[in-house]
N, C-alpha and C positions, 0 to 999 in steps of 0.2 A: 581654787575651784577643783572639784573632783574629776571633771571631764577634761581638764587642761592637758593631762598626760596623753589622753587618747588623741586630742586635736594635734598636739605636737608630733606624735608618731605618724599621724595621717599626713601632715605636712612633709615630714622627712621621707616617707614612702613615696609620695607623689613627686617631690623634688628629685629624688634619686632616679625615678623613672624618666622624668623629663630630661635629665642630664645624660644618663647612660644609654637609653634606647636609641636616640638619634645618632649617637656616636657609633653604636654597634651596627645599626643598619647602614650607616654611611660606609663603614668598613666591610660591608657585605657579610656580617656575622648573623644577621637576622634579629628580630625583636625579642625572641625568647631568650637568647643568650644575653642580650642587653638587660632584660629584667633580672636574670640570674646574677649577673655581675653587679647590678645595683644592690641586690639583696646581700651579696657577699660584702660589698663595700660598707654598708650601714650596719651589718650584723655585729654581734658581740665579739666575734673573732677578729674583726678588722677595726673600723672606727668606733664601734660600740655605741652608735647613736640610738639603737633600739636594743632591747633586751631579748627575752624569749619570744620568738615569733609564732608560738603555738596558737595564741588567740586569733591572730591575723590569718593563720592557716585555716582555721575552722570557718571563718567568714569567707575566705577566698575560695574554699572548695565549692562554694555556690557558683563560681565562675566555670568550673568543670561541668556542673549540672546544667548551667545555661548553654554551654557549648553543645552538650549532648542533646538538649532540647532543640536547638537550631538545626543540628544534623538530622534529628528525627523529622523535622518539618520538610526536609528535602527527600525523605524516603516514604513514598506511599506504601501501605501495607503489602500491596502486590510485589513491589520491588524487594521489600524485606523478605517476603516468602521465597522469592527467587534466590536470595542470598543464603538460604538455610543450609545448603551444602557447605558453603565456604565457612559460615559461622560455626557449625557443629563439627565439620570435618577438619578444616585447617586449624580452627581455634583449639579443639580438644587435642589434636596432634601436637601443636606447639606447646601447650601447657604441660602435657604428660611427658613429652620427650625432654623439654627444658628442665622440668622439676626432677626427673630421673637422673639426668646428667649432673645437675648441681648437687643433688643429694648424694649421689655415688661418689663424687669427688670430695665432698665434705666428710663423708664416712671414711673414705680411704686415707685422707691426709690430716684430718684434724683431731682424730681420737674421740670425737663425740659419739654418743649412742645413736641408734638408727632413728629414734623418735625425733631428736633434735635435728638430725640431718634431713629427715623428710619435711619437717616444718620449715627449715631454711630453704630447701628446694622449692617448696610451694610459694613461699614469700617472694623469693628472688625470680621465680619464673614469670611473674606478672610484669607488665610493662606500663609505661606512663601514658595514659589516655590523653591527659592535658597537653603534655609537651609534644607528643607525636602528632596528634591531630592538628594542633595549632601550627607546628612547623611545616607539615605537609600542605596544609591549606595555604599558608603564607607563600610557599614556593610553587603553588599550583600543581602539586603532585598527588593530591588526594584522590583524583579521579583516574589516575594511572593504574595499570594492572597491579603493581606492587602496593600502591596506596590503598586500593580497594581491599586487597588481601589483608593488609595491616589493620584496616578499619574492622574487618570481620573478626580478626583475632582479638582486637581490643574489646569489641562488643562481647565476645564469648568470655573474656577474662572478667569483665564487669559482672557477668552472670555467675561465673565460677567463684567469685568471692564468697557467695552464700554457702555452698558446700564446704569451702575451705574453713570458714568460721565455725561450721558444725563439726569439722574433723579435728580441729586443734584440741578441744577438750578430750577427745578420745586418745590423742597422742600423749596427753598429760596423765592418762590412766584414770580419769574421772568421768563420771556420767555427764552427759551434756547438760549444762545448767539451763534453767529456764531463761528464756529470752527476756531482754529488757522490756519487752511489751507486756510481760506478765503471763504470757501464754507458753505452753509447752506441748510436745508430742503432737497428737492428731489435731488438737485445737490450733496449734501454730500452723501446721500444714494447711488446714482448712482456711485459716485467715489469709495465708499467702494466695491460695487459689481464688478465694473470694475477692481479694484485692485486685487480682488480675482481671476477673470478670467485671468488677466495678469500674476499672479503668476503661475497658472496652465499652461498657454501657454509657459511661459519662462522656467518652469521646464521641460516641455516635448520637446521643440523644440530649445531653445536657449542655456541653460546652458550646455547641453551635448556637442554640437559642440565647445562652448567656452573653456570648460575644455580640450577637445581633442586637440584643437589648442595650449593651454598653455602647455600641456604635451608634445606635439610634438616639442616644442622649446628646450627641454632638459635643461631648466634653472629651477632648483628646486625651487628657491625662487619666481619665477614668478607664479608657481602653487599655492604656499602658499598665495601670494598676491591676486590671483584670488579667492581663498577660502574665505579670509577675506572680499574681495569686495562683494561677494554674501551675506555674513552675514550682513555687515554694510548697504548695499543697501536695503536689506529687512527691517532692523530695521528703517532706515531713512524714507522709504515710509510709514510704519505704524505709525511712530511718526508724520509725516506730516498730517496724517489723524486722529490724536488724538486716535489712536488705540495702543494696547500693542505691543511694539517692540519685546518682547519675543515671542509673538504669531506669528509675521511675520517670525522670524528666524526659529521657529518650523515648519511652513508650508514649508519654503524653504528646510529644512532638509528632511521632508517627501517626497517632490517632487524629491529629489535627492537620496532617499533611494534605488531605483532600478538601480541607475547608476553604471557603472563599476568602477567609481572613488570614491565610497563610503568610502572604507577603507583608501584610500590616503587622502581624505578630513578629515576624523576623526583623522588621525595621525598628520596632519598639524595644526588642530584647537585645539587639546587637550592641548598643553602647554599654549596657550593664555587663554583658559578657566580656567585652574587651577590658573593662575596668577591673573586674574581679579576677579574670584570668591573669592579668598583669600583676595584681596583688598576690595571687597564688605563687607565681614564679619568683617574685621578690621574697616571699616568705620561705620558699624552698632554699633560695640562696642564703638567706639570713640564718637558716637552721643548720648550715654546714658548721660542724664542730672542728674548727681549725686547730684548737689545742690538742684534740685527740689525734688529728692528722700530723701535727708537728711532733708529737711524741713518737709516732711510728710512721713516718712519711712513706718510706719505701714499701713497707708492708701493706699499708692501706691503699696506696696508689696501685701497687702490684696486684692486690686482690680485686680492685675495681676493674683494672684492665683485663684480668683473668676472667672475671664474670662476663664482661662484654664479649671477650673472645669465645667463651663457651657458648653463650646464647647466640652469638653471630653464627658459629659453626652449625649449631642445631637448626637454626632458621634457614641458613643457606642450603643445607642438605634438604630440608623440607621443601624449599622453593624449587630446587632442581627436580625433586621427585614429583612436584606438581606441574612441571614443565613450564615454569614461568620463563618469559623471554629474557635474554641476556641484558643485564642492566637493571631490569625490574627485580630480579632475584637479589641483587645487591641492595636495592632500595628497601625491599621487604626486610632483609636481614639486618641492615644497619639501623633502620628506623625503630625496630623492636628490641634492640640489643641491650637496653637499659633496664633497671628495675623501676617499679612504678609507685605512685603516691599511695595506693592502697597498702603498700608494704609498710608504711608508717603505722597504720591502724593495726595490721596483723602482727607487727613486732611488739607493739604495746600489749595486745591481747595475749600473745605467746609468753611474754615475761610475766604478765599477771597470772597466767596459769602455771608458771614455772616450767614450761616446756623449754624455755631458753633463759639463761642467766642474764642479769642486768648488764654485765660487761659485753656479752655477745650481742645483746639488744642494741647497745650503743654503737658497737662495731657495725652492725647491719644498717642502722640508721645512716651512719656515715657513708657506707657503701651505696645505699639507695640514692642519697643526695648527690654523691660524686658521679654516679653513672647517669643520673638525670641531667646533670650539668654537662656531661660529655656528649649528649645526644645532638644538640645543634652543631657541635663540631663535626660529628660523624656525618651528618647530613650535608654540611658544607663540603666535606671531602667528596661525598657522592656527587654533589652538584658541580664541583670544579674539575674533578678528574675522571669519575666513572661515567656520569651521564653523557658527556661529550663523546666518549669512546664507544659506548654501547647503544645508547638510546637512539642516536641519529641513524644507526643502522640496525634494525630489529632482527631478531633471530629468524632464520630462513627455515620454513617448514620442510620436512623431508620430501614431500610430494610436489614441491614447487619447481617448475622448470626454470633453471638458472642458466640455460644455454645462452651464449653471447649473442648480441644483436647482429643481424646480417645487413650489410650495406645494400639497401634496396633502391638506391638512387633518389630517395626522398629529399626534396629541397629543404625540408624543415625537420629539425629535431626538437621535440618537446621534453624537457627534463622536469619531472614532477607531474604526475597526472592525478592531482587532487581536484577539488571543485573548481579551482581557478584554471588549471591546465586543461580540464575537460571542456570548458566553454570555448576556450581558444581553439582547441583541437577540433571540436565539432564544427565550428565556423569554417575552418580551413578545409576540412573534409567535404563539407557541404558545397564548397566552391570548387571542388575538384582537385585539391592539392593533397598529395600523400604526405603523411607524417610518420616519423619514427619516434616511438614513445619510450622513455627510460624512467623507471620508478624503482626506488629502493625500499619502499614500505611493502613488505610481503602481503599484508592483509589487503591493502589497497589494490595491489597488483592482482591478487586472486579475485577481488570483487569485479574489476573492470573486465577481466578475462571471461567471467561468467556471461557478460553481455556481448561476447564475441569480438572484443577489441584486442588487437594484437599489440601487446606491450612487452617490454623486456625488463628483467630484473638486473640491477647493477648500480654500483657507485659511480656516478658521473664525474667524480673528481679524478678518476683513473684515465690516463691518456690512452691506454690500450683499448678500453671500453668505448671511449669516444671515437676512436679511429674505426673500431669494428662497426659502430653505428653509422659511419659515413660522414663524420664531421669534416673530413678533408674535402668533400665534394658538396657539402650542404651550403645553402645560401644563408639560412637563418638558424639560430638556436634560441628557442624561447625558454627562458629560465623562470620557473614558477614556484620554486621552493620558498617557504617562509623562513627557513633557518638562515640567518644572516651569515654566519661563519661558513656554512656549507656553500652558500651562493658565491661568496668571495673566493673560496678555494677553487670552485669550478670555473669562475671567470679567469682566474690566474692560469689554469690549465689551457683554456681555450685561447687566450691571448698568446701564450707561449708556443703552443704547438699548432694552432689553427688560426693564425692572425687574419685570414681573409674572411672568416665567417662573421656575420653581423649578429650581435647579441641583443635580444629584447628581454628585459628583466623585470620581474615583479618586485616591488618593495613594500614591506609591511607598513612603514612609517617614514617620517622625514629623515631620521637618523640612518635608517637602512638605505634610503636613497642617497644620502650624502656619501655613505661608504662606497656605494656602487659608482657614484660619480667620481670619487677619488680613485677608484680602480680603473677608470677610463671607459665605463659603459655609457653609451650615448642615449639609448632608448630605454627609459625607465618609467614604470607605471605604478603609482601607488594604488593599492588594491581597493581602497574605499572611496577615493575621490569622486569618481563618476557617479556611483550610486548615491553618495551623499548629496552631490549637486542636483541630481534628478529629484530627490526628495525635497530639497530646498526650493527647486524651481516649481514643483507642484504646490508647495506650501504658499509661495508667493501668489500663484494663481488663485488659490482658495482665499487668500487675504485681499483679493480685489484687483490685482494687476492683470493686464491682458496677457495671453500666452506669449506674445512676441516681446512684451516688456520683461516678463519673467525669464524668457530664454536669453535675452540680451544681458540681463543682470548676472545670470549664471555664467555666461561666456566671459563677461568682463571680470567676474570674480576669479574664474579659472585662469585667465591670462595673467591677471595681476598676481595670483598665488604662485604661478610658475616663475614669473619674473622675480618675485620676492625670494623664492627658494634658491634660484640661481645667484641672486645678489648676496644671500646670507651664507652661501657655501663656503667662502673663505673663513667665516667665523665659527664653523660648526664645532670645532674642538675647543673654542674659547667660550665657555658658558655665559659669562657676564656680557661680553660683546654681542653674542648671539641674541640674548634677551633684549639688550638695548636696541639693536637694529630691528628686531622683530616688532617692537612697539612702534618704531618710526614707520615701518612699512604698513602696519595695520591701520595706523592713523591715515596714511595716504590712501589706502584702499577705501576706508570709510568716506573720506572726502570725495574720492572719484565716483563712488556709487551715488552719493547724495547729489553731486553735480550732474551726473547723468540723468537722475530723476528730474532735476529742475530743467535741464536742456533736452528733454526727451524728443525724439523725432516724431512730431505730431503727424506727419504725412504717413509714416509707416503704421502708426497706431490706428489712424483713420482708415487706411487701406485694409488693415486686418479686420476691423469691425464691419466693414462693408463686405468683405469676402467670407466672413464666418457663416452667415446664413446660407450662402450658396454651397459651402463645403458641407454643412450639416444635412443638406438635401441629398447629397451624393451617397 
């Protein structure tokens, strides 16, 4: 059968992903590196289970397009307009400075002419949209300062591919050839402008009615097909014009960002995006030419590391000039220090135009793939070593008052004055108790001071700062930080130097609470328990239970949950035992609540029903 080869390769690709990705994520390496390693393993340079992965690469590039479409759905046009400074300013600076640095080094040390050097500089100045955005999103860093700046740069690079494609024929010393669309000159420019206007018109007046029509058909798969049609049509039009298909799908997403179908589109596209992105990363791994690397291992690995170092240096200097906070500048520089997938296209185009020789083209392809494979490792280094050092303590603005706290005799010290600490502090102040507030987030500190609240900047894990705040005389320390490591460090300092103070601590989840219990903290409050029980209690009322029945069920649940948490504490580091014991206690809770409903206190329920009309009159 002629299609059997395709089916066998599909099985191999999926089996490699199923094996490699869970292992990589279990080891803390992330899914992207898992996909890359899977591609390396099945590629022609390792097990040889698949041959040339170029066909799969073309299909998988739609994963990048789908990812940009979903990102576009999150960005309303107003938000994108607000980002214009970052996109044009930061993006252009990164591309120009990186290209100039790389081209200068190639010209100085390789003996190539200036045309080839400029082409290499432009090709390697681009970064990988697919790997960077997927990795940042997976680690929850996409909305950080460094993540937003990286996204702006990547968006500019996608746009910049267009003029780079136009510039390469000029470097070859030939007139720009007609585009594959069959258009040239002013006709081509008019087609590009017309396409952009058509995108805007379709987004405003055509796509909404089309999606409403599909939704009205009540055929779920038809809506999914419509969503995919929008993405593929946008990519096809941009490809016809020799523009970036990913840019086209991004614009389509932005135009639908204010649609009432935004969330439905996102839910329908997400599975296809994940599948095709995974295929893309596997194809990149399979495309690594290890025979070329084996012939010159030190040279190729050295060049890859040199490229990462040069781009990192340029990006880091740019981040510092933009006054990014410490830690975020590292994230920005490390995340964009690789070459990108558009480099494969530009290398092929450059060798076709004879701007670059075939040997140099093969060398560049190996460099691009190697640096792309290095990116998850660089982000792992950031996550393990740089983020804990810098991000927990943001850069302090020059105008911030960092004078040490003064012991005002307050009986309560609140450490962390975010939304959680503010509520506790306001309650205490309303009841006449003075509090001393310590906050290490400079932006948050500046915000609360605008409202006239006296708070002090500082790292509460320092014994001298705690002493200056009056911990030796305080009755209570309320610890509201969400960072588990920072909480435990502060608890250790308090117990060592101020053993008489009572600690009340916030816990984000059960594991956080177990860690605090192990540290000896007695009063621990999980942040979502009470609000979740309040919602559950109201839901029970709306489902027909009387308010007193709902309240009793919520209280019983809370008491049993607390007993279960304490009983499971000895097993919290043994996952299998913890799971087994949790199942037992959940079954006991279910039985207790069912028994309570059967044996409910009829007298109290009857009393409530009699008292309710009188209460409603008051």
